[in-house]
PLY file of the C-alpha trace (Angstrom):
ply
format ascii 1.0
element vertex 423
property float x
property float y
property float z
element edge 422
property int vertex1
property int vertex2
end_header
-10.70 0.14 -16.09
-13.36 1.93 -14.80
-16.69 0.05 -14.57
-20.10 1.95 -14.62
-22.26 -0.70 -13.19
-22.14 -3.78 -10.82
-22.44 -6.23 -13.77
-19.64 -4.41 -15.56
-17.24 -4.74 -12.55
-18.08 -8.25 -12.08
-17.30 -8.95 -15.70
-14.19 -7.44 -15.32
-13.19 -9.43 -12.00
-14.01 -12.57 -13.79
-11.55 -11.89 -16.37
-8.80 -11.17 -14.17
-6.09 -13.20 -12.89
-5.01 -10.13 -10.38
-6.76 -7.13 -9.67
-7.24 -4.59 -7.06
-9.96 -2.09 -6.58
-8.96 1.53 -6.48
-10.90 4.66 -4.76
-9.88 8.17 -5.15
-6.21 7.30 -4.82
-5.70 9.01 -1.39
-3.71 6.59 0.40
0.08 7.28 0.73
1.58 4.08 -0.60
0.97 1.22 -2.85
-2.25 -0.70 -1.44
-4.45 0.59 -4.35
-2.12 -0.63 -7.35
-2.03 -3.82 -9.28
0.91 -4.57 -11.73
-1.76 -6.36 -13.98
-4.98 -4.56 -13.50
-6.25 -1.58 -11.23
-9.95 -0.96 -11.26
-11.33 2.61 -10.57
-14.52 2.63 -8.81
-15.09 6.29 -9.15
-17.90 5.93 -11.65
-19.97 3.71 -9.31
-20.86 6.84 -7.57
-24.87 6.63 -7.03
-26.55 7.41 -3.73
-29.31 4.72 -3.61
-31.48 5.30 -0.49
-31.62 7.24 2.73
-33.58 6.78 5.80
-34.12 9.98 7.82
-35.44 7.96 10.92
-32.40 5.93 11.18
-29.69 8.14 9.46
-28.78 5.06 7.30
-27.18 5.92 3.74
-27.06 3.20 1.14
-24.55 4.31 -1.65
-22.13 2.85 -4.14
-18.49 2.43 -3.03
-17.25 5.12 -5.41
-19.36 8.05 -3.56
-16.71 10.66 -2.10
-17.31 11.72 1.44
-17.25 15.30 -0.20
-20.48 14.27 -2.25
-22.04 13.13 1.24
-21.24 16.56 2.99
-22.51 18.39 0.00
-25.89 16.70 0.02
-26.47 15.88 3.65
-24.94 18.63 5.65
-27.59 20.85 4.46
-30.23 18.43 5.53
-28.47 18.20 9.01
-26.69 14.99 8.67
-22.81 14.19 8.98
-20.73 11.15 8.83
-20.29 9.50 12.32
-16.58 9.08 11.57
-14.61 11.25 9.11
-10.94 11.17 8.35
-8.50 14.28 7.73
-9.43 14.51 3.83
-13.19 14.60 2.53
-11.77 13.42 -0.87
-12.18 9.51 -0.06
-14.55 7.23 -1.58
-16.79 5.14 0.73
-15.13 1.95 -0.56
-11.74 2.92 0.35
-13.02 4.27 3.90
-14.18 0.94 4.42
-11.10 -1.00 2.95
-8.67 1.40 5.20
-11.40 1.34 8.06
-10.35 4.90 8.39
-10.46 6.83 11.84
-11.18 10.49 12.82
-10.79 12.65 15.86
-13.50 10.50 17.63
-12.15 7.16 17.70
-12.15 7.28 21.66
-15.93 7.59 21.56
-17.02 6.35 18.11
-14.57 3.91 16.85
-13.61 3.70 13.47
-15.23 4.01 10.02
-16.28 0.29 10.00
-18.14 0.33 13.46
-20.78 2.58 11.42
-21.22 0.28 8.45
-24.56 -1.62 8.62
-23.72 -3.97 5.48
-21.79 -3.93 2.27
-22.13 -5.83 -0.88
-18.78 -7.49 -1.79
-17.89 -8.63 -5.37
-15.92 -11.96 -5.15
-13.49 -13.29 -7.83
-15.95 -15.61 -9.56
-18.41 -12.91 -9.72
-20.66 -13.35 -6.80
-21.83 -10.64 -4.70
-22.14 -11.28 -1.24
-23.87 -9.04 1.40
-21.92 -9.11 4.79
-21.88 -6.88 8.00
-21.82 -7.29 11.53
-24.76 -9.81 11.86
-24.42 -11.25 8.33
-21.14 -13.36 7.32
-19.56 -11.39 10.16
-16.25 -12.90 9.56
-15.84 -11.90 5.82
-17.01 -8.33 7.00
-14.30 -8.25 9.74
-11.73 -9.17 7.04
-12.90 -6.80 4.83
-12.99 -3.61 6.86
-9.30 -2.58 7.05
-8.43 -5.54 4.46
-7.12 -3.21 1.87
-9.45 -4.48 -0.71
-7.71 -8.16 -0.55
-10.99 -9.98 0.48
-13.03 -8.42 -3.01
-14.32 -5.31 -4.46
-16.81 -3.32 -2.22
-19.52 -2.27 -4.58
-22.01 -0.45 -2.38
-22.68 0.11 1.31
-24.99 0.99 3.89
-23.54 3.61 6.53
-24.80 5.58 9.21
-24.76 9.42 9.56
-25.48 11.30 12.65
-27.92 14.40 13.14
-26.27 17.67 13.51
-27.98 21.27 14.05
-25.25 23.44 12.33
-22.51 23.20 9.95
-20.35 24.50 12.57
-17.96 23.20 15.48
-17.59 24.61 18.97
-13.77 24.33 19.33
-11.68 24.61 22.45
-7.91 25.39 22.10
-5.64 24.37 24.95
-1.72 24.54 25.41
0.52 21.53 26.68
3.98 22.57 27.97
5.20 19.02 27.43
4.31 15.51 26.49
2.94 14.45 30.09
0.68 17.54 29.84
-0.92 16.80 26.58
-1.64 13.20 27.45
-3.07 14.37 30.86
-5.46 16.68 28.75
-6.44 13.86 26.45
-7.66 11.91 29.54
-9.43 14.88 30.99
-11.25 15.52 27.46
-12.63 11.84 26.93
-15.97 13.31 27.18
-15.28 15.44 24.28
-16.67 14.11 21.06
-13.51 15.23 19.01
-9.87 15.79 20.30
-6.65 15.91 18.15
-3.35 17.72 18.89
-0.68 19.13 16.84
2.58 18.39 18.52
6.08 19.97 18.09
8.25 17.01 17.13
11.60 19.03 17.34
11.16 20.47 20.80
13.57 18.82 23.09
14.34 18.75 27.10
11.51 20.18 29.27
9.56 20.87 26.08
9.54 17.51 24.55
6.18 16.90 23.23
4.49 20.48 23.70
1.58 20.56 21.78
-1.75 22.07 20.95
-5.13 20.20 21.89
-8.06 21.19 19.88
-11.50 19.73 21.16
-14.59 20.09 19.84
-18.33 19.52 19.49
-21.10 19.93 16.91
-22.31 23.62 17.87
-26.01 24.14 18.43
-27.92 26.65 16.68
-28.20 28.87 19.70
-24.35 28.66 20.01
-23.77 30.41 16.49
-23.07 34.13 16.07
-26.60 36.02 15.40
-26.01 36.44 11.78
-25.62 32.79 11.17
-28.49 31.50 13.12
-30.84 32.11 10.10
-28.96 29.58 7.95
-27.23 27.16 10.81
-26.49 24.64 8.28
-24.90 26.62 5.51
-21.13 25.88 4.54
-19.50 29.19 3.76
-17.50 28.76 0.35
-13.85 28.23 1.09
-11.18 29.47 -0.67
-8.68 27.08 -2.10
-5.06 27.67 -2.80
-2.60 25.77 -4.90
0.83 25.27 -4.44
1.72 26.23 -7.97
5.45 24.70 -8.18
7.71 22.12 -6.44
9.69 23.56 -3.50
13.39 23.80 -3.83
15.18 20.79 -2.14
16.00 21.31 1.16
13.64 24.16 2.09
12.02 21.92 4.78
15.00 21.48 7.34
15.77 21.58 11.17
15.77 25.58 10.98
12.66 26.06 8.94
10.50 23.67 10.68
11.53 24.74 14.05
10.75 28.48 13.08
7.31 27.02 11.53
6.74 25.16 14.99
7.69 27.93 17.40
5.38 30.48 15.60
2.56 27.78 15.33
2.70 27.06 19.00
2.61 30.62 19.83
-0.37 31.37 17.66
-2.41 28.73 19.31
-4.01 30.91 21.73
-6.22 29.21 24.32
-9.92 29.61 24.23
-13.11 28.86 22.67
-14.57 29.86 18.96
-17.03 28.65 16.70
-15.46 27.19 13.45
-16.92 25.73 10.07
-16.69 22.13 9.89
-14.49 22.12 6.86
-11.17 23.81 8.44
-11.81 21.90 11.73
-11.88 18.33 9.92
-10.22 18.92 6.33
-7.77 21.68 7.14
-5.58 20.56 4.22
-8.21 20.13 1.61
-8.26 24.08 1.03
-4.57 23.72 -0.23
-4.21 22.09 -3.53
-1.22 19.97 -4.33
0.12 20.77 -0.93
2.41 17.94 -1.36
4.80 20.02 -3.65
5.96 21.89 -0.72
8.09 18.73 -0.14
9.74 19.34 -3.49
9.99 16.90 -6.50
11.03 13.76 -4.42
7.91 14.23 -2.67
7.17 12.85 1.19
6.36 9.93 2.93
3.92 9.76 5.84
4.66 7.51 8.98
1.70 6.64 11.35
1.98 4.24 14.15
-0.15 3.53 17.20
1.32 2.44 20.45
-0.77 0.33 23.38
-1.92 2.81 25.99
0.09 1.00 28.58
3.32 2.08 27.15
2.15 4.92 25.04
4.03 7.61 27.10
7.38 5.69 27.05
7.13 5.00 23.47
6.22 8.37 22.39
9.17 9.90 24.46
11.48 7.52 22.67
10.10 8.30 19.12
10.13 12.29 19.82
13.74 12.11 21.25
14.63 10.21 18.04
13.01 12.51 15.75
14.28 15.67 17.47
17.77 14.18 17.63
17.90 13.59 13.63
16.68 17.05 12.96
14.16 15.29 10.45
11.26 17.27 11.89
7.76 17.13 10.47
5.65 20.32 10.75
2.59 18.28 10.10
2.75 16.20 13.44
-0.60 15.10 14.96
-1.25 12.99 17.83
-4.72 11.35 18.76
-6.07 9.24 21.38
-7.66 5.79 20.22
-10.41 3.97 22.18
-10.89 0.26 22.27
-10.69 -1.74 19.21
-9.81 -5.43 18.45
-10.08 -5.70 14.57
-8.25 -8.13 12.32
-6.14 -5.81 10.29
-7.76 -2.64 11.24
-5.32 -0.18 12.48
-6.71 1.21 15.44
-5.88 -0.23 19.24
-6.53 1.53 22.39
-3.52 3.97 22.62
-1.78 6.96 21.12
-1.42 7.57 17.56
1.21 9.59 15.80
1.12 10.80 12.17
4.03 12.36 10.60
5.35 13.61 7.42
8.67 13.57 6.22
10.59 14.58 2.88
11.26 11.26 0.95
15.19 11.36 1.04
17.43 8.22 1.18
18.50 9.58 4.92
14.76 9.82 5.82
13.91 6.29 4.73
16.86 5.02 6.65
15.96 6.85 9.69
12.50 5.46 9.72
13.81 2.03 10.33
14.81 3.36 13.70
11.26 4.46 14.40
10.22 1.00 13.41
12.28 -0.53 15.90
10.81 1.72 18.83
7.27 0.63 17.64
8.13 -2.91 17.50
9.71 -2.64 21.04
6.53 -1.22 22.29
4.09 -3.67 20.89
2.84 -1.03 18.18
1.94 -1.04 14.53
1.97 1.06 11.42
-0.95 2.08 9.45
-1.46 0.11 6.33
-3.22 2.90 4.49
-0.10 5.36 4.85
2.55 2.88 4.23
4.88 2.48 1.43
8.18 0.94 2.94
7.29 -1.17 6.00
8.97 -4.69 6.22
7.01 -7.79 6.34
8.15 -8.66 9.75
6.97 -5.53 11.40
3.45 -6.19 9.73
3.34 -9.93 11.49
4.43 -8.62 14.87
2.25 -5.61 14.80
-1.08 -7.26 13.65
-1.62 -10.66 15.66
-5.03 -11.02 13.79
-3.34 -11.59 10.53
-3.24 -15.23 10.40
-6.90 -15.28 10.88
-7.40 -12.59 8.19
-5.43 -14.85 5.90
-7.51 -17.83 6.60
-10.79 -16.05 5.90
-9.55 -14.40 2.81
-8.32 -17.64 1.26
-11.66 -19.43 2.16
-13.68 -16.85 0.33
-11.00 -16.38 -2.66
-8.77 -19.46 -2.89
-7.41 -18.17 -6.09
-5.92 -14.94 -4.32
-6.86 -12.69 -7.34
-6.95 -9.65 -5.17
-3.77 -8.37 -4.86
-1.77 -5.09 -4.77
1.86 -3.97 -4.98
1.64 -3.71 -0.90
0.31 -7.13 -0.36
3.25 -8.62 -2.74
5.64 -6.45 -0.80
4.29 -7.48 2.76
3.68 -11.21 1.52
-0.08 -10.95 2.71
0 1
1 2
2 3
3 4
4 5
5 6
6 7
7 8
8 9
9 10
10 11
11 12
12 13
13 14
14 15
15 16
16 17
17 18
18 19
19 20
20 21
21 22
22 23
23 24
24 25
25 26
26 27
27 28
28 29
29 30
30 31
31 32
32 33
33 34
34 35
35 36
36 37
37 38
38 39
39 40
40 41
41 42
42 43
43 44
44 45
45 46
46 47
47 48
48 49
49 50
50 51
51 52
52 53
53 54
54 55
55 56
56 57
57 58
58 59
59 60
60 61
61 62
62 63
63 64
64 65
65 66
66 67
67 68
68 69
69 70
70 71
71 72
72 73
73 74
74 75
75 76
76 77
77 78
78 79
79 80
80 81
81 82
82 83
83 84
84 85
85 86
86 87
87 88
88 89
89 90
90 91
91 92
92 93
93 94
94 95
95 96
96 97
97 98
98 99
99 100
100 101
101 102
102 103
103 104
104 105
105 106
106 107
107 108
108 109
109 110
110 111
111 112
112 113
113 114
114 115
115 116
116 117
117 118
118 119
119 120
120 121
121 122
122 123
123 124
124 125
125 126
126 127
127 128
128 129
129 130
130 131
131 132
132 133
133 134
134 135
135 136
136 137
137 138
138 139
139 140
140 141
141 142
142 143
143 144
144 145
145 146
146 147
147 148
148 149
149 150
150 151
151 152
152 153
153 154
154 155
155 156
156 157
157 158
158 159
159 160
160 161
161 162
162 163
163 164
164 165
165 166
166 167
167 168
168 169
169 170
170 171
171 172
172 173
173 174
174 175
175 176
176 177
177 178
178 179
179 180
180 181
181 182
182 183
183 184
184 185
185 186
186 187
187 188
188 189
189 190
190 191
191 192
192 193
193 194
194 195
195 196
196 197
197 198
198 199
199 200
200 201
201 202
202 203
203 204
204 205
205 206
206 207
207 208
208 209
209 210
210 211
211 212
212 213
213 214
214 215
215 216
216 217
217 218
218 219
219 220
220 221
221 222
222 223
223 224
224 225
225 226
226 227
227 228
228 229
229 230
230 231
231 232
232 233
233 234
234 235
235 236
236 237
237 238
238 239
239 240
240 241
241 242
242 243
243 244
244 245
245 246
246 247
247 248
248 249
249 250
250 251
251 252
252 253
253 254
254 255
255 256
256 257
257 258
258 259
259 260
260 261
261 262
262 263
263 264
264 265
265 266
266 267
267 268
268 269
269 270
270 271
271 272
272 273
273 274
274 275
275 276
276 277
277 278
278 279
279 280
280 281
281 282
282 283
283 284
284 285
285 286
286 287
287 288
288 289
289 290
290 291
291 292
292 293
293 294
294 295
295 296
296 297
297 298
298 299
299 300
300 301
301 302
302 303
303 304
304 305
305 306
306 307
307 308
308 309
309 310
310 311
311 312
312 313
313 314
314 315
315 316
316 317
317 318
318 319
319 320
320 321
321 322
322 323
323 324
324 325
325 326
326 327
327 328
328 329
329 330
330 331
331 332
332 333
333 334
334 335
335 336
336 337
337 338
338 339
339 340
340 341
341 342
342 343
343 344
344 345
345 346
346 347
347 348
348 349
349 350
350 351
351 352
352 353
353 354
354 355
355 356
356 357
357 358
358 359
359 360
360 361
361 362
362 363
363 364
364 365
365 366
366 367
367 368
368 369
369 370
370 371
371 372
372 373
373 374
374 375
375 376
376 377
377 378
378 379
379 380
380 381
381 382
382 383
383 384
384 385
385 386
386 387
387 388
388 389
389 390
390 391
391 392
392 393
393 394
394 395
395 396
396 397
397 398
398 399
399 400
400 401
401 402
402 403
403 404
404 405
405 406
406 407
407 408
408 409
409 410
410 411
411 412
412 413
413 414
414 415
415 416
416 417
417 418
418 419
419 420
420 421
421 422
């Protein structure tokens, strides 16, 4: 079902016993699928108002970040927080409380939502935000659609002079050095690291750190200063067929990691915003490199005080297993104290693994390490977490459930994920 207006969405919800809203389907698991009814929000995709004095944009929940970039980058505006793909909806970004490369400075997506309109199970629409029905807002950001259907939202954009990033690349020989570089880079707006998760011994955790700032006009090459906000067309590639099983193994991933690490030459460059923020968006159906079985993504966060110890344990376990991920990303989170939002102050590690039976068993070992260090997994990328791990990792869950029940006592909004985790 795909409503085209708020009244149509309300009528659909009133008739449903169980339902979940769905954005653009970019989560990695089952949070936007319901056995009885899944409501696509993609037709609610209108931009309603923009204030150039404050940078506040009001839009419907089905607007994609790619749409916002298309309209507002040429006007000198950019989302304050963006995840690693631009093909997510505003509603999905709030429901997952997505984060980017700047959490240590700017927090998560929900920190830049002024207000939102939430459709409840009885058809009422409640406006909530940090200063209006703050409890409901706190439960909705990161609440994976379980409090209601986000219809529209007012979010903040940031002014930019150019459509480019001044990027600096640094090499780190091991885990201790990359963590030291993160700490030394806390004044940079954007920081992210690729990490070699198969390196062992003295090279454990060797990485490439990319840090960036929105480039100023006078920092651009002379031939681009006349049109500083232009976004060059990107050539997109498509993975045409599923890769044969076993292509991604210890040896091929190790070879890729060695080449990638060597190619990351230290230095500064001016790069376009798209390859900096959304490198995989230019490769369509990139998931096919994992073969017909697909892949599972594993993203955890560990408290800062124990991050180094926990990351060493995780990386040692991954290297010993040979289940290497060549898409391994390390980021530093700043302080955040949400009910069910993923970020906490500390380090987050995101990994892709081929979806095989041995891999799924191995992930239980990683779960144990995360639990032992007081960490948690990201609901937006979860497809197999156990309910006990959820409860240990999210101490705000009981308060979330209380607020959710108060506003939706019938429990209309459910997903396969919420059933699996008994939320």
